[in-house]
N, C-alpha and C positions, 0 to 999 in steps of 0.2 A: 246485742242482740236482735234487732229486727231484720226483716227481709225487705231489701230495697227494690226488688223486682220479682216477678213471678211469670210463669208461662201457663196459660189456660189450655189444658189438653183434655179432650173429652174422654180419653181412655182412662179407665180406672184400674188400679193395681199395676201400673206401669213402672218398671225400673229401667233407667237408662244407664248403661255402663260404657265408660271410655277406657281404652287400653292403648298404651304406647311404650316404647323403649327409648331411652336416651343413652347415647354413646358419647362419653366424655373423651375427647382426643388428648387432653392434657394428662389425666391420671393413668390412662392406658392399663387399667387393672380390672375394672368392673364396668358393666353397663347397668343401668337402673331401669327396672320395669315399673311403670306407673299404672295405677288402677284406681278409678273413681266410680262410684255407684250412687245414683239418686236415692233419697230416702223418703221423699214425700211427693204428693200429686203435683204440686206446683213447681217441682224441680229446683227448689231453693236450698235444700239441705243435702249434703253429700257425705258419703263415707269415702275415705281415701286410704291408700296403702302403697308403699314402695317396697320393691324387692330387688336385691342385688344378684347379679349373675355374671357369667364370664364375658369378657370384652368382646364386642362385636356380635353377640348373640341376639338376634331379633325375636326369636320365639320365647315366650314367657313360660318358665318352668313352674312358677308358683301361682298360676292362674286359679287352680282349684282351691287352694287355701284362701286366696283373696276373695273369690266368689262365695265360698262357704261362710266366711266371716261377715261379708256384706249381707248375705241372706239372713243370717242370725240377727244382725242389727236391724234389718228391715222388719223382721217378724216382731222383734222387741218393741219397735216404734209403732207399727201398724196393726199388730195383733194377728196377722196372717201373712203368708208369703206372697210375693208378687205373682200375678197371673200371666204377665207378659214381660219379657226382658228383651231390650234392644241393645246389642253390643255394637259399638263403633270402634274399629281397630285401625289405628294409624300406623304408617311406616312399613307397609308390606308392599313389596314390588310384585309385578306380574309373575315373575319366576318363583315367588315364594307362596303363592296362593295355596297350592296343594300341600305344602309343608305346614302351613297354618291350620288347614283343615285336618291334617293328620295328627298334629301335636296339640293344638289349643282346643279345638272343638271336643275331642274326647275328654279333656279335663272338665269342660263345662258340663257335658252330659253325665259324667261320673259324679259331679257335685249333686246333681238332681237325683241320681239313683241312691245316693247315700241319705237322702231326705225322704225315706219311705214313701214311694209312690208319687212323689211330687213331679209334675210334668207341666211346666209353664210353656206358653207359646214363646218361641225364640226366633229372633232375627239377628243375623250376624253380618255386619256391613264393613267392608274394607274401604277406608277413606284415603285417597291420595291427593295431596295438596301440591306437590312438586311435579306438575305436568306441563307439557308444551302446548296443549290444546287451547285455542282462543276462539271466542265467538264475537260476532258483531251484529248489530241491528241496523236496518236501513233507516236513515233519517233524511228524507228528501232525496237529493242527488248523492249524498254521501253516506258514511257509516259512522256509528257511534257504539259505545259500550252498551250491552244489554242491561236492562234494569235489574236491581237485586231481586232475587226470587225467581229468576229465569231458570227453567229446567229444560234440558235437552235430553230426550230419551229415545231418539230415533235417528236414523241416517248415519250418525257418526259413532254410535255405540256398537258393541260387538254382538252379533246374532247369537253366539253361544253363551253369552253372559246375561245376567239380570242386572244391568248397570244403567247409570244416568249421570249427567253432569248438572251441577247446581252453581249458579252465580249467586254468592251469598253476600256480596258487598259492592259498594260503588267506589270508584276512584276519581279523583279530580284531574289527575294527570296520568297519561299512559293508558295501557290496556289492562282491563280487569282479568284476573286469573280465576277460572272456575275450579271447583273441586270435583273429583271423579269418585263416585260411590258405586261399589260393586257388592250386591247382595249375594253372599256365597252360601248362606243357609237361611231358610225361612220356613218355620212351621206355623206361622200365624195366618 
């Protein structure tokens, strides 16, 4: 039972949602959509759900039912729905951004419409981990990996996107790989 760690976040009523799809190359019959949603302020308790769908399908069909179930659970625990929801969506390539916006975002908005007038602030972020971009920091006459927490949001980002890179870890050997974050929807 106890909570071994916690995150202090000044935002109240914040739900963080993570979404990804796993494609098993061995079974070749189904892909699995994973959905998790935080249930408390310190982000230590989570609601999770898996859904099965056709092989190779990256877009999640059951997002609406997953989100509605997590919102009911949040309300049961916290007494009111979350005022702000941040979605982190993994596994989406640049060519699929519009498809995600046309398929998954309507499911999210429909979930809110079915909750009589509920309109939380929503941020939807696409996260890409498998990228070729690398960053370096000057260290005297040479170069080294940038420290964890380094954010790059200018010069190498796309002017038509609201995107940034984050170095979230350090490595002892080799070159650190940043993650690319693209905010595709933001009403906060």
